[in-house]
PDB file of the backbone (N, CA, C, O) and the ligand in Angstrom, with CONECT records:
HET     ZN  A 101       1
ATOM      1  N   UNK A   1      48.770  24.336  73.812  1.00  0.00           N
ATOM      2  CA  UNK A   1      48.939  23.403  72.949  1.00  0.00           C
ATOM      3  C   UNK A   1      49.237  22.222  73.649  1.00  0.00           C
ATOM      4  O   UNK A   1      50.180  22.234  74.440  1.00  0.00           O
ATOM      5  N   UNK A   2      48.505  21.100  73.459  1.00  0.00           N
ATOM      6  CA  UNK A   2      48.958  19.766  74.151  1.00  0.00           C
ATOM      7  C   UNK A   2      50.352  19.263  73.763  1.00  0.00           C
ATOM      8  O   UNK A   2      50.989  19.583  72.760  1.00  0.00           O
ATOM      9  N   UNK A   3      50.644  18.577  74.554  1.00  0.00           N
ATOM     10  CA  UNK A   3      52.275  17.903  74.567  1.00  0.00           C
ATOM     11  C   UNK A   3      52.221  17.003  73.220  1.00  0.00           C
ATOM     12  O   UNK A   3      51.268  16.245  73.040  1.00  0.00           O
ATOM     13  N   UNK A   4      53.211  17.104  72.338  1.00  0.00           N
ATOM     14  CA  UNK A   4      52.948  16.411  71.268  1.00  0.00           C
ATOM     15  C   UNK A   4      53.439  15.214  71.350  1.00  0.00           C
ATOM     16  O   UNK A   4      54.451  15.028  72.025  1.00  0.00           O
ATOM     17  N   UNK A   5      52.803  14.157  70.666  1.00  0.00           N
ATOM     18  CA  UNK A   5      52.809  12.620  70.858  1.00  0.00           C
ATOM     19  C   UNK A   5      53.623  12.063  69.843  1.00  0.00           C
ATOM     20  O   UNK A   5      54.276  11.029  69.983  1.00  0.00           O
ATOM     21  N   UNK A   6      53.574  12.846  68.691  1.00  0.00           N
ATOM     22  CA  UNK A   6      54.205  12.194  67.221  1.00  0.00           C
ATOM     23  C   UNK A   6      55.689  12.312  67.415  1.00  0.00           C
ATOM     24  O   UNK A   6      56.239  12.889  68.353  1.00  0.00           O
ATOM     25  N   UNK A   7      56.254  11.711  66.440  1.00  0.00           N
ATOM     26  CA  UNK A   7      57.687  11.546  66.174  1.00  0.00           C
ATOM     27  C   UNK A   7      58.071  13.003  66.054  1.00  0.00           C
ATOM     28  O   UNK A   7      57.341  13.813  65.483  1.00  0.00           O
ATOM     29  N   UNK A   8      59.348  13.353  66.657  1.00  0.00           N
ATOM     30  CA  UNK A   8      59.827  14.540  66.611  1.00  0.00           C
ATOM     31  C   UNK A   8      60.798  14.847  65.397  1.00  0.00           C
ATOM     32  O   UNK A   8      61.638  13.965  65.217  1.00  0.00           O
ATOM     33  N   UNK A   9      60.842  15.802  64.628  1.00  0.00           N
ATOM     34  CA  UNK A   9      61.753  16.151  63.620  1.00  0.00           C
ATOM     35  C   UNK A   9      62.908  16.899  64.315  1.00  0.00           C
ATOM     36  O   UNK A   9      62.580  17.997  64.765  1.00  0.00           O
ATOM     37  N   UNK A  10      64.077  16.566  64.479  1.00  0.00           N
ATOM     38  CA  UNK A  10      64.845  17.251  65.023  1.00  0.00           C
ATOM     39  C   UNK A  10      65.891  18.019  64.122  1.00  0.00           C
ATOM     40  O   UNK A  10      66.786  17.407  63.539  1.00  0.00           O
ATOM     41  N   UNK A  11      65.757  19.208  64.047  1.00  0.00           N
ATOM     42  CA  UNK A  11      66.244  20.055  62.962  1.00  0.00           C
ATOM     43  C   UNK A  11      66.650  21.316  63.617  1.00  0.00           C
ATOM     44  O   UNK A  11      66.057  21.694  64.627  1.00  0.00           O
ATOM     45  N   UNK A  12      67.666  22.016  63.081  1.00  0.00           N
ATOM     46  CA  UNK A  12      68.032  23.434  63.388  1.00  0.00           C
ATOM     47  C   UNK A  12      66.840  24.424  63.199  1.00  0.00           C
ATOM     48  O   UNK A  12      66.164  24.280  62.181  1.00  0.00           O
ATOM     49  N   UNK A  13      66.521  25.397  64.065  1.00  0.00           N
ATOM     50  CA  UNK A  13      65.352  26.135  63.828  1.00  0.00           C
ATOM     51  C   UNK A  13      65.792  27.451  64.598  1.00  0.00           C
ATOM     52  O   UNK A  13      65.268  27.587  65.703  1.00  0.00           O
ATOM     53  N   UNK A  14      66.693  28.462  64.179  1.00  0.00           N
ATOM     54  CA  UNK A  14      66.870  29.498  64.742  1.00  0.00           C
ATOM     55  C   UNK A  14      65.985  30.748  64.162  1.00  0.00           C
ATOM     56  O   UNK A  14      65.953  31.899  64.596  1.00  0.00           O
ATOM     57  N   UNK A  15      65.348  30.242  63.167  1.00  0.00           N
ATOM     58  CA  UNK A  15      64.383  31.423  62.464  1.00  0.00           C
ATOM     59  C   UNK A  15      62.864  31.295  63.193  1.00  0.00           C
ATOM     60  O   UNK A  15      62.541  30.406  63.981  1.00  0.00           O
ATOM     61  N   UNK A  16      62.157  32.223  62.806  1.00  0.00           N
ATOM     62  CA  UNK A  16      60.720  32.137  63.244  1.00  0.00           C
ATOM     63  C   UNK A  16      59.914  31.595  62.315  1.00  0.00           C
ATOM     64  O   UNK A  16      58.723  31.406  62.564  1.00  0.00           O
ATOM     65  N   UNK A  17      60.448  31.288  61.165  1.00  0.00           N
ATOM     66  CA  UNK A  17      59.459  30.536  60.252  1.00  0.00           C
ATOM     67  C   UNK A  17      59.780  29.109  59.959  1.00  0.00           C
ATOM     68  O   UNK A  17      60.923  28.667  60.081  1.00  0.00           O
ATOM     69  N   UNK A  18      58.684  28.338  59.540  1.00  0.00           N
ATOM     70  CA  UNK A  18      58.945  27.141  59.098  1.00  0.00           C
ATOM     71  C   UNK A  18      59.793  26.807  57.907  1.00  0.00           C
ATOM     72  O   UNK A  18      59.393  27.167  56.800  1.00  0.00           O
ATOM     73  N   UNK A  19      61.040  26.088  58.033  1.00  0.00           N
ATOM     74  CA  UNK A  19      61.808  25.707  56.845  1.00  0.00           C
ATOM     75  C   UNK A  19      61.178  24.928  55.835  1.00  0.00           C
ATOM     76  O   UNK A  19      61.686  24.794  54.722  1.00  0.00           O
ATOM     77  N   UNK A  20      59.987  24.355  56.197  1.00  0.00           N
ATOM     78  CA  UNK A  20      59.438  23.384  55.345  1.00  0.00           C
ATOM     79  C   UNK A  20      58.337  24.132  54.424  1.00  0.00           C
ATOM     80  O   UNK A  20      58.267  23.968  53.206  1.00  0.00           O
ATOM     81  N   UNK A  21      57.563  24.902  55.110  1.00  0.00           N
ATOM     82  CA  UNK A  21      56.194  25.570  54.368  1.00  0.00           C
ATOM     83  C   UNK A  21      56.367  27.053  54.562  1.00  0.00           C
ATOM     84  O   UNK A  21      55.775  27.839  53.822  1.00  0.00           O
ATOM     85  N   UNK A  22      57.030  27.397  55.376  1.00  0.00           N
ATOM     86  CA  UNK A  22      57.062  28.954  55.626  1.00  0.00           C
ATOM     87  C   UNK A  22      56.025  29.530  56.411  1.00  0.00           C
ATOM     88  O   UNK A  22      55.681  30.710  56.340  1.00  0.00           O
ATOM     89  N   UNK A  23      55.405  28.438  57.362  1.00  0.00           N
ATOM     90  CA  UNK A  23      54.446  28.854  58.030  1.00  0.00           C
ATOM     91  C   UNK A  23      54.963  29.491  59.463  1.00  0.00           C
ATOM     92  O   UNK A  23      56.165  29.512  59.727  1.00  0.00           O
ATOM     93  N   UNK A  24      54.090  29.943  60.256  1.00  0.00           N
ATOM     94  CA  UNK A  24      54.471  30.550  61.610  1.00  0.00           C
ATOM     95  C   UNK A  24      54.862  29.521  62.540  1.00  0.00           C
ATOM     96  O   UNK A  24      54.167  28.508  62.617  1.00  0.00           O
ATOM     97  N   UNK A  25      55.811  29.646  63.202  1.00  0.00           N
ATOM     98  CA  UNK A  25      56.272  28.778  64.484  1.00  0.00           C
ATOM     99  C   UNK A  25      55.730  29.375  65.783  1.00  0.00           C
ATOM    100  O   UNK A  25      55.896  30.573  66.010  1.00  0.00           O
ATOM    101  N   UNK A  26      55.120  28.620  66.599  1.00  0.00           N
ATOM    102  CA  UNK A  26      54.759  28.699  68.029  1.00  0.00           C
ATOM    103  C   UNK A  26      55.403  27.817  68.833  1.00  0.00           C
ATOM    104  O   UNK A  26      55.529  26.611  68.620  1.00  0.00           O
ATOM    105  N   UNK A  27      55.910  28.588  69.993  1.00  0.00           N
ATOM    106  CA  UNK A  27      56.772  27.958  71.021  1.00  0.00           C
ATOM    107  C   UNK A  27      55.968  26.969  71.805  1.00  0.00           C
ATOM    108  O   UNK A  27      54.837  27.119  72.268  1.00  0.00           O
ATOM    109  N   UNK A  28      56.722  25.983  71.867  1.00  0.00           N
ATOM    110  CA  UNK A  28      55.836  24.734  72.806  1.00  0.00           C
ATOM    111  C   UNK A  28      56.882  23.848  73.507  1.00  0.00           C
ATOM    112  O   UNK A  28      58.098  23.992  73.377  1.00  0.00           O
ATOM    113  N   UNK A  29      56.319  22.985  74.209  1.00  0.00           N
ATOM    114  CA  UNK A  29      57.323  21.858  74.838  1.00  0.00           C
ATOM    115  C   UNK A  29      56.908  20.620  74.299  1.00  0.00           C
ATOM    116  O   UNK A  29      55.748  20.522  73.900  1.00  0.00           O
ATOM    117  N   UNK A  30      57.711  19.624  74.226  1.00  0.00           N
ATOM    118  CA  UNK A  30      57.634  18.233  73.811  1.00  0.00           C
ATOM    119  C   UNK A  30      58.251  17.260  74.391  1.00  0.00           C
ATOM    120  O   UNK A  30      59.257  17.486  75.063  1.00  0.00           O
ATOM    121  N   UNK A  31      57.761  16.028  74.232  1.00  0.00           N
ATOM    122  CA  UNK A  31      58.587  14.904  74.777  1.00  0.00           C
ATOM    123  C   UNK A  31      59.481  14.410  73.597  1.00  0.00           C
ATOM    124  O   UNK A  31      58.919  13.977  72.591  1.00  0.00           O
ATOM    125  N   UNK A  32      60.730  14.448  73.659  1.00  0.00           N
ATOM    126  CA  UNK A  32      61.768  14.260  72.608  1.00  0.00           C
ATOM    127  C   UNK A  32      62.332  12.852  72.936  1.00  0.00           C
ATOM    128  O   UNK A  32      62.548  12.503  74.096  1.00  0.00           O
ATOM    129  N   UNK A  33      62.531  12.160  71.996  1.00  0.00           N
ATOM    130  CA  UNK A  33      63.125  10.828  71.899  1.00  0.00           C
ATOM    131  C   UNK A  33      64.455  11.037  71.201  1.00  0.00           C
ATOM    132  O   UNK A  33      64.585  11.784  70.231  1.00  0.00           O
ATOM    133  N   UNK A  34      65.523  10.271  71.799  1.00  0.00           N
ATOM    134  CA  UNK A  34      66.868  10.370  71.177  1.00  0.00           C
ATOM    135  C   UNK A  34      67.438   9.004  71.339  1.00  0.00           C
ATOM    136  O   UNK A  34      67.471   8.379  72.399  1.00  0.00           O
ATOM    137  N   UNK A  35      67.870   8.613  70.218  1.00  0.00           N
ATOM    138  CA  UNK A  35      68.526   7.394  70.037  1.00  0.00           C
ATOM    139  C   UNK A  35      70.094   7.265  70.127  1.00  0.00           C
ATOM    140  O   UNK A  35      70.790   8.009  69.436  1.00  0.00           O
ATOM    141  N   UNK A  36      70.611   6.418  70.893  1.00  0.00           N
ATOM    142  CA  UNK A  36      72.117   6.236  70.879  1.00  0.00           C
ATOM    143  C   UNK A  36      72.368   4.823  70.851  1.00  0.00           C
ATOM    144  O   UNK A  36      72.279   4.119  71.857  1.00  0.00           O
ATOM    145  N   UNK A  37      72.729   4.333  69.540  1.00  0.00           N
ATOM    146  CA  UNK A  37      72.651   2.793  69.538  1.00  0.00           C
ATOM    147  C   UNK A  37      71.544   1.967  69.851  1.00  0.00           C
ATOM    148  O   UNK A  37      70.602   2.096  69.068  1.00  0.00           O
ATOM    149  N   UNK A  38      71.407   1.249  70.665  1.00  0.00           N
ATOM    150  CA  UNK A  38      70.065   0.528  71.128  1.00  0.00           C
ATOM    151  C   UNK A  38      69.427   1.139  72.248  1.00  0.00           C
ATOM    152  O   UNK A  38      68.378   0.626  72.637  1.00  0.00           O
ATOM    153  N   UNK A  39      69.908   2.217  72.880  1.00  0.00           N
ATOM    154  CA  UNK A  39      69.560   2.843  74.048  1.00  0.00           C
ATOM    155  C   UNK A  39      68.547   3.968  73.290  1.00  0.00           C
ATOM    156  O   UNK A  39      68.761   4.486  72.193  1.00  0.00           O
ATOM    157  N   UNK A  40      67.427   4.196  74.145  1.00  0.00           N
ATOM    158  CA  UNK A  40      66.587   5.301  73.814  1.00  0.00           C
ATOM    159  C   UNK A  40      66.483   6.318  75.134  1.00  0.00           C
ATOM    160  O   UNK A  40      66.301   5.897  76.276  1.00  0.00           O
ATOM    161  N   UNK A  41      66.612   7.565  74.826  1.00  0.00           N
ATOM    162  CA  UNK A  41      66.594   8.382  75.791  1.00  0.00           C
ATOM    163  C   UNK A  41      65.580   9.400  75.661  1.00  0.00           C
ATOM    164  O   UNK A  41      65.433  10.064  74.635  1.00  0.00           O
ATOM    165  N   UNK A  42      64.759   9.544  76.888  1.00  0.00           N
ATOM    166  CA  UNK A  42      63.548  10.299  76.667  1.00  0.00           C
ATOM    167  C   UNK A  42      63.681  11.582  77.637  1.00  0.00           C
ATOM    168  O   UNK A  42      64.074  11.483  78.799  1.00  0.00           O
ATOM    169  N   UNK A  43      63.289  12.864  76.994  1.00  0.00           N
ATOM    170  CA  UNK A  43      63.561  14.083  77.198  1.00  0.00           C
ATOM    171  C   UNK A  43      62.004  14.889  77.318  1.00  0.00           C
ATOM    172  O   UNK A  43      61.372  15.260  76.329  1.00  0.00           O
ATOM    173  N   UNK A  44      61.566  15.058  78.687  1.00  0.00           N
ATOM    174  CA  UNK A  44      60.319  15.541  78.601  1.00  0.00           C
ATOM    175  C   UNK A  44      60.387  16.987  78.937  1.00  0.00           C
ATOM    176  O   UNK A  44      61.286  17.419  79.658  1.00  0.00           O
ATOM    177  N   UNK A  45      59.371  17.823  78.385  1.00  0.00           N
ATOM    178  CA  UNK A  45      59.134  19.411  78.474  1.00  0.00           C
ATOM    179  C   UNK A  45      60.349  19.924  77.864  1.00  0.00           C
ATOM    180  O   UNK A  45      60.969  20.775  78.501  1.00  0.00           O
ATOM    181  N   UNK A  46      60.861  19.488  76.561  1.00  0.00           N
ATOM    182  CA  UNK A  46      61.910  20.145  75.931  1.00  0.00           C
ATOM    183  C   UNK A  46      61.403  21.213  75.042  1.00  0.00           C
ATOM    184  O   UNK A  46      60.630  20.978  74.113  1.00  0.00           O
ATOM    185  N   UNK A  47      61.901  22.530  75.372  1.00  0.00           N
ATOM    186  CA  UNK A  47      61.554  23.585  74.311  1.00  0.00           C
ATOM    187  C   UNK A  47      61.718  23.295  72.950  1.00  0.00           C
ATOM    188  O   UNK A  47      62.687  22.693  72.488  1.00  0.00           O
ATOM    189  N   UNK A  48      60.609  23.796  72.205  1.00  0.00           N
ATOM    190  CA  UNK A  48      60.595  23.422  70.802  1.00  0.00           C
ATOM    191  C   UNK A  48      59.643  24.403  70.183  1.00  0.00           C
ATOM    192  O   UNK A  48      58.951  25.148  70.877  1.00  0.00           O
ATOM    193  N   UNK A  49      59.608  24.396  68.691  1.00  0.00           N
ATOM    194  CA  UNK A  49      58.660  25.261  67.987  1.00  0.00           C
ATOM    195  C   UNK A  49      57.989  24.396  67.051  1.00  0.00           C
ATOM    196  O   UNK A  49      58.525  23.522  66.370  1.00  0.00           O
ATOM    197  N   UNK A  50      56.643  24.748  67.078  1.00  0.00           N
ATOM    198  CA  UNK A  50      55.677  23.657  66.060  1.00  0.00           C
ATOM    199  C   UNK A  50      55.082  24.768  65.173  1.00  0.00           C
ATOM    200  O   UNK A  50      54.552  25.813  65.550  1.00  0.00           O
ATOM    201  N   UNK A  51      55.263  24.361  64.020  1.00  0.00           N
ATOM    202  CA  UNK A  51      54.594  25.150  62.808  1.00  0.00           C
ATOM    203  C   UNK A  51      53.143  25.119  62.875  1.00  0.00           C
ATOM    204  O   UNK A  51      52.613  24.012  62.786  1.00  0.00           O
ATOM    205  N   UNK A  52      52.386  26.184  63.021  1.00  0.00           N
ATOM    206  CA  UNK A  52      51.005  26.279  62.949  1.00  0.00           C
ATOM    207  C   UNK A  52      50.472  25.990  61.706  1.00  0.00           C
ATOM    208  O   UNK A  52      49.245  25.900  61.751  1.00  0.00           O
ATOM    209  N   UNK A  53      51.030  25.786  60.444  1.00  0.00           N
ATOM    210  CA  UNK A  53      50.519  25.435  59.249  1.00  0.00           C
ATOM    211  C   UNK A  53      50.627  23.944  59.048  1.00  0.00           C
ATOM    212  O   UNK A  53      49.613  23.249  58.990  1.00  0.00           O
ATOM    213  N   UNK A  54      51.921  23.411  58.933  1.00  0.00           N
ATOM    214  CA  UNK A  54      51.987  21.940  58.722  1.00  0.00           C
ATOM    215  C   UNK A  54      52.397  20.894  59.937  1.00  0.00           C
ATOM    216  O   UNK A  54      52.457  19.679  59.753  1.00  0.00           O
ATOM    217  N   UNK A  55      52.672  21.538  61.205  1.00  0.00           N
ATOM    218  CA  UNK A  55      52.738  20.692  62.259  1.00  0.00           C
ATOM    219  C   UNK A  55      53.953  20.073  62.563  1.00  0.00           C
ATOM    220  O   UNK A  55      54.120  19.263  63.474  1.00  0.00           O
ATOM    221  N   UNK A  56      54.979  20.563  61.606  1.00  0.00           N
ATOM    222  CA  UNK A  56      56.283  20.211  61.745  1.00  0.00           C
ATOM    223  C   UNK A  56      56.959  20.624  62.952  1.00  0.00           C
ATOM    224  O   UNK A  56      56.733  21.805  63.217  1.00  0.00           O
ATOM    225  N   UNK A  57      57.793  19.968  63.852  1.00  0.00           N
ATOM    226  CA  UNK A  57      58.369  20.200  64.928  1.00  0.00           C
ATOM    227  C   UNK A  57      59.877  20.565  64.844  1.00  0.00           C
ATOM    228  O   UNK A  57      60.693  19.956  64.153  1.00  0.00           O
ATOM    229  N   UNK A  58      60.122  21.550  65.572  1.00  0.00           N
ATOM    230  CA  UNK A  58      61.670  22.277  65.380  1.00  0.00           C
ATOM    231  C   UNK A  58      62.229  22.380  66.715  1.00  0.00           C
ATOM    232  O   UNK A  58      61.598  22.865  67.655  1.00  0.00           O
ATOM    233  N   UNK A  59      63.544  21.874  66.813  1.00  0.00           N
ATOM    234  CA  UNK A  59      64.305  21.921  67.966  1.00  0.00           C
ATOM    235  C   UNK A  59      65.579  22.870  67.591  1.00  0.00           C
ATOM    236  O   UNK A  59      66.276  22.706  66.590  1.00  0.00           O
ATOM    237  N   UNK A  60      65.748  23.826  68.505  1.00  0.00           N
ATOM    238  CA  UNK A  60      66.980  24.616  68.229  1.00  0.00           C
ATOM    239  C   UNK A  60      68.198  23.887  68.526  1.00  0.00           C
ATOM    240  O   UNK A  60      68.339  23.117  69.476  1.00  0.00           O
ATOM    241  N   UNK A  61      69.168  24.212  67.554  1.00  0.00           N
ATOM    242  CA  UNK A  61      70.546  23.478  67.675  1.00  0.00           C
ATOM    243  C   UNK A  61      71.129  23.626  69.077  1.00  0.00           C
ATOM    244  O   UNK A  61      71.852  22.731  69.515  1.00  0.00           O
ATOM    245  N   UNK A  62      70.851  24.710  69.804  1.00  0.00           N
ATOM    246  CA  UNK A  62      71.466  24.878  71.247  1.00  0.00           C
ATOM    247  C   UNK A  62      70.679  23.773  72.215  1.00  0.00           C
ATOM    248  O   UNK A  62      71.255  23.124  73.089  1.00  0.00           O
ATOM    249  N   UNK A  63      69.381  23.684  71.929  1.00  0.00           N
ATOM    250  CA  UNK A  63      68.640  22.611  72.674  1.00  0.00           C
ATOM    251  C   UNK A  63      69.337  21.211  72.465  1.00  0.00           C
ATOM    252  O   UNK A  63      69.538  20.364  73.336  1.00  0.00           O
ATOM    253  N   UNK A  64      69.639  21.150  71.229  1.00  0.00           N
ATOM    254  CA  UNK A  64      69.998  19.448  70.685  1.00  0.00           C
ATOM    255  C   UNK A  64      71.281  19.287  71.560  1.00  0.00           C
ATOM    256  O   UNK A  64      71.374  18.318  72.314  1.00  0.00           O
ATOM    257  N   UNK A  65      72.287  20.236  71.472  1.00  0.00           N
ATOM    258  CA  UNK A  65      73.386  20.272  72.013  1.00  0.00           C
ATOM    259  C   UNK A  65      73.527  19.955  73.613  1.00  0.00           C
ATOM    260  O   UNK A  65      74.403  19.306  74.186  1.00  0.00           O
ATOM    261  N   UNK A  66      72.304  20.668  74.185  1.00  0.00           N
ATOM    262  CA  UNK A  66      72.243  20.407  75.787  1.00  0.00           C
ATOM    263  C   UNK A  66      71.647  18.943  75.844  1.00  0.00           C
ATOM    264  O   UNK A  66      71.910  18.343  76.886  1.00  0.00           O
ATOM    265  N   UNK A  67      71.032  18.389  75.082  1.00  0.00           N
ATOM    266  CA  UNK A  67      70.499  17.253  74.854  1.00  0.00           C
ATOM    267  C   UNK A  67      71.622  16.004  74.908  1.00  0.00           C
ATOM    268  O   UNK A  67      71.618  15.025  75.655  1.00  0.00           O
ATOM    269  N   UNK A  68      72.553  16.362  73.897  1.00  0.00           N
ATOM    270  CA  UNK A  68      73.723  15.544  73.840  1.00  0.00           C
ATOM    271  C   UNK A  68      74.712  15.612  75.155  1.00  0.00           C
ATOM    272  O   UNK A  68      75.528  14.727  75.413  1.00  0.00           O
ATOM    273  N   UNK A  69      74.544  16.619  75.825  1.00  0.00           N
ATOM    274  CA  UNK A  69      75.470  17.054  77.114  1.00  0.00           C
ATOM    275  C   UNK A  69      74.690  16.038  78.116  1.00  0.00           C
ATOM    276  O   UNK A  69      75.300  15.204  78.785  1.00  0.00           O
ATOM    277  N   UNK A  70      73.423  16.179  78.146  1.00  0.00           N
ATOM    278  CA  UNK A  70      72.618  15.527  79.155  1.00  0.00           C
ATOM    279  C   UNK A  70      72.800  13.795  79.131  1.00  0.00           C
ATOM    280  O   UNK A  70      72.963  13.034  80.085  1.00  0.00           O
ATOM    281  N   UNK A  71      72.698  13.473  77.567  1.00  0.00           N
ATOM    282  CA  UNK A  71      73.095  12.022  77.605  1.00  0.00           C
ATOM    283  C   UNK A  71      74.515  11.622  78.160  1.00  0.00           C
ATOM    284  O   UNK A  71      74.669  10.576  78.789  1.00  0.00           O
ATOM    285  N   UNK A  72      75.426  12.396  77.931  1.00  0.00           N
ATOM    286  CA  UNK A  72      76.952  12.281  78.471  1.00  0.00           C
ATOM    287  C   UNK A  72      76.854  12.402  79.781  1.00  0.00           C
ATOM    288  O   UNK A  72      77.093  11.387  80.435  1.00  0.00           O
ATOM    289  N   UNK A  73      76.523  13.522  80.428  1.00  0.00           N
ATOM    290  CA  UNK A  73      76.895  13.970  81.875  1.00  0.00           C
ATOM    291  C   UNK A  73      75.556  14.136  82.656  1.00  0.00           C
ATOM    292  O   UNK A  73      75.714  14.326  83.862  1.00  0.00           O
ATOM    293  N   UNK A  74      74.339  14.104  82.233  1.00  0.00           N
ATOM    294  CA  UNK A  74      73.235  14.339  83.023  1.00  0.00           C
ATOM    295  C   UNK A  74      72.827  13.289  83.792  1.00  0.00           C
ATOM    296  O   UNK A  74      73.194  12.136  83.563  1.00  0.00           O
ATOM    297  N   UNK A  75      71.987  13.639  84.823  1.00  0.00           N
ATOM    298  CA  UNK A  75      71.420  12.632  85.571  1.00  0.00           C
ATOM    299  C   UNK A  75      69.843  12.529  85.374  1.00  0.00           C
ATOM    300  O   UNK A  75      69.040  13.386  85.743  1.00  0.00           O
ATOM    301  N   UNK A  76      69.538  11.340  84.731  1.00  0.00           N
ATOM    302  CA  UNK A  76      67.812  11.381  84.646  1.00  0.00           C
ATOM    303  C   UNK A  76      67.090  11.303  85.765  1.00  0.00           C
ATOM    304  O   UNK A  76      67.523  10.652  86.716  1.00  0.00           O
ATOM    305  N   UNK A  77      65.973  11.904  85.822  1.00  0.00           N
ATOM    306  CA  UNK A  77      65.025  11.857  87.061  1.00  0.00           C
ATOM    307  C   UNK A  77      64.626  10.371  87.263  1.00  0.00           C
ATOM    308  O   UNK A  77      64.680   9.885  88.393  1.00  0.00           O
ATOM    309  N   UNK A  78      64.210   9.607  86.148  1.00  0.00           N
ATOM    310  CA  UNK A  78      64.032   8.185  86.461  1.00  0.00           C
ATOM    311  C   UNK A  78      64.229   7.448  85.134  1.00  0.00           C
ATOM    312  O   UNK A  78      64.601   8.032  84.117  1.00  0.00           O
ATOM    313  N   UNK A  79      63.949   6.077  85.193  1.00  0.00           N
ATOM    314  CA  UNK A  79      64.464   5.215  84.214  1.00  0.00           C
ATOM    315  C   UNK A  79      63.339   4.427  83.837  1.00  0.00           C
ATOM    316  O   UNK A  79      62.724   3.947  84.789  1.00  0.00           O
ATOM    317  N   UNK A  80      62.899   4.161  82.675  1.00  0.00           N
ATOM    318  CA  UNK A  80      61.801   3.336  82.181  1.00  0.00           C
ATOM    319  C   UNK A  80      62.322   2.283  81.304  1.00  0.00           C
ATOM    320  O   UNK A  80      63.148   2.453  80.408  1.00  0.00           O
ATOM    321  N   UNK A  81      61.704   1.062  81.677  1.00  0.00           N
ATOM    322  CA  UNK A  81      62.115  -0.032  80.533  1.00  0.00           C
ATOM    323  C   UNK A  81      61.442   0.063  79.460  1.00  0.00           C
ATOM    324  O   UNK A  81      60.247   0.268  79.674  1.00  0.00           O
ATOM    325  N   UNK A  82      61.786  -0.016  78.202  1.00  0.00           N
ATOM    326  CA  UNK A  82      61.144   0.119  76.933  1.00  0.00           C
ATOM    327  C   UNK A  82      60.875  -1.453  76.408  1.00  0.00           C
ATOM    328  O   UNK A  82      61.789  -2.251  76.197  1.00  0.00           O
ATOM    329  N   UNK A  83      59.570  -1.721  76.251  1.00  0.00           N
ATOM    330  CA  UNK A  83      59.355  -2.972  75.636  1.00  0.00           C
ATOM    331  C   UNK A  83      59.823  -3.206  74.290  1.00  0.00           C
ATOM    332  O   UNK A  83      59.599  -2.378  73.407  1.00  0.00           O
ATOM    333  N   UNK A  84      60.407  -4.191  74.087  1.00  0.00           N
ATOM    334  CA  UNK A  84      60.864  -4.419  72.546  1.00  0.00           C
ATOM    335  C   UNK A  84      60.432  -5.511  71.966  1.00  0.00           C
ATOM    336  O   UNK A  84      60.433  -6.518  72.674  1.00  0.00           O
ATOM    337  N   UNK A  85      60.028  -5.619  70.785  1.00  0.00           N
ATOM    338  CA  UNK A  85      59.213  -6.795  70.040  1.00  0.00           C
ATOM    339  C   UNK A  85      60.028  -7.015  68.744  1.00  0.00           C
ATOM    340  O   UNK A  85      60.383  -6.062  68.051  1.00  0.00           O
ATOM    341  N   UNK A  86      60.343  -8.437  68.407  1.00  0.00           N
ATOM    342  CA  UNK A  86      60.974  -8.495  67.293  1.00  0.00           C
ATOM    343  C   UNK A  86      59.625  -9.055  66.633  1.00  0.00           C
ATOM    344  O   UNK A  86      59.066 -10.071  67.047  1.00  0.00           O
ATOM    345  N   UNK A  87      59.224  -8.384  65.704  1.00  0.00           N
ATOM    346  CA  UNK A  87      57.778  -8.788  65.049  1.00  0.00           C
ATOM    347  C   UNK A  87      57.561 -10.225  64.590  1.00  0.00           C
ATOM    348  O   UNK A  87      56.584 -10.840  65.016  1.00  0.00           O
ATOM    349  N   UNK A  88      58.480 -10.832  63.683  1.00  0.00           N
ATOM    350  CA  UNK A  88      58.143 -11.957  63.163  1.00  0.00           C
ATOM    351  C   UNK A  88      58.234 -12.893  64.233  1.00  0.00           C
ATOM    352  O   UNK A  88      57.399 -13.797  64.235  1.00  0.00           O
ATOM    353  N   UNK A  89      59.052 -12.858  65.111  1.00  0.00           N
ATOM    354  CA  UNK A  89      59.060 -13.783  66.132  1.00  0.00           C
ATOM    355  C   UNK A  89      57.841 -13.570  67.258  1.00  0.00           C
ATOM    356  O   UNK A  89      57.353 -14.533  67.848  1.00  0.00           O
ATOM    357  N   UNK A  90      57.430 -12.257  67.474  1.00  0.00           N
ATOM    358  CA  UNK A  90      56.380 -12.067  68.560  1.00  0.00           C
ATOM    359  C   UNK A  90      54.974 -12.260  67.720  1.00  0.00           C
ATOM    360  O   UNK A  90      53.946 -12.097  68.378  1.00  0.00           O
ATOM    361  N   UNK A  91      54.848 -12.563  66.446  1.00  0.00           N
ATOM    362  CA  UNK A  91      53.536 -12.977  66.050  1.00  0.00           C
ATOM    363  C   UNK A  91      53.298 -14.534  65.643  1.00  0.00           C
ATOM    364  O   UNK A  91      52.213 -15.026  65.333  1.00  0.00           O
ATOM    365  N   UNK A  92      54.658 -15.257  65.717  1.00  0.00           N
ATOM    366  CA  UNK A  92      54.674 -16.677  65.575  1.00  0.00           C
ATOM    367  C   UNK A  92      54.207 -17.303  66.584  1.00  0.00           C
ATOM    368  O   UNK A  92      54.437 -16.875  67.715  1.00  0.00           O
ATOM    369  N   UNK A  93      53.454 -18.449  66.379  1.00  0.00           N
ATOM    370  CA  UNK A  93      52.793 -19.466  67.412  1.00  0.00           C
ATOM    371  C   UNK A  93      53.916 -19.977  68.352  1.00  0.00           C
ATOM    372  O   UNK A  93      54.837 -20.646  67.882  1.00  0.00           O
ATOM    373  N   UNK A  94      53.856 -19.680  69.649  1.00  0.00           N
ATOM    374  CA  UNK A  94      54.660 -20.125  70.572  1.00  0.00           C
ATOM    375  C   UNK A  94      54.753 -21.830  70.612  1.00  0.00           C
ATOM    376  O   UNK A  94      53.786 -22.566  70.416  1.00  0.00           O
ATOM    377  N   UNK A  95      55.950 -22.221  70.870  1.00  0.00           N
ATOM    378  CA  UNK A  95      55.926 -23.755  70.762  1.00  0.00           C
ATOM    379  C   UNK A  95      56.729 -24.147  72.030  1.00  0.00           C
ATOM    380  O   UNK A  95      56.927 -25.333  72.292  1.00  0.00           O
TER     381      UNK A  95
HETATM  382 ZN    ZN A 101      55.416  24.288  58.272  1.00  0.00          ZN2+
END
């Protein structure tokens, strides 16, 4: 399965069935986005489970804890600048 590009639902998932629809979960890796205040942290190749029925993505509690640890103490492989737009200001004509 291709790496998921959509927003990730971060939820506990220690079971093998989707808690939303009861569908079968399949192991995958995703790019996970974690927000802390105004800072956004990206995690690539995060182990996750995707529901084969509804497409919901689940991340194990243990993995979420590791992500928390990485935000606190981890060393990122690289940093990216995130473009930020204030929508009303962005579409207003420049003066
Ligand atoms: Zn499901």
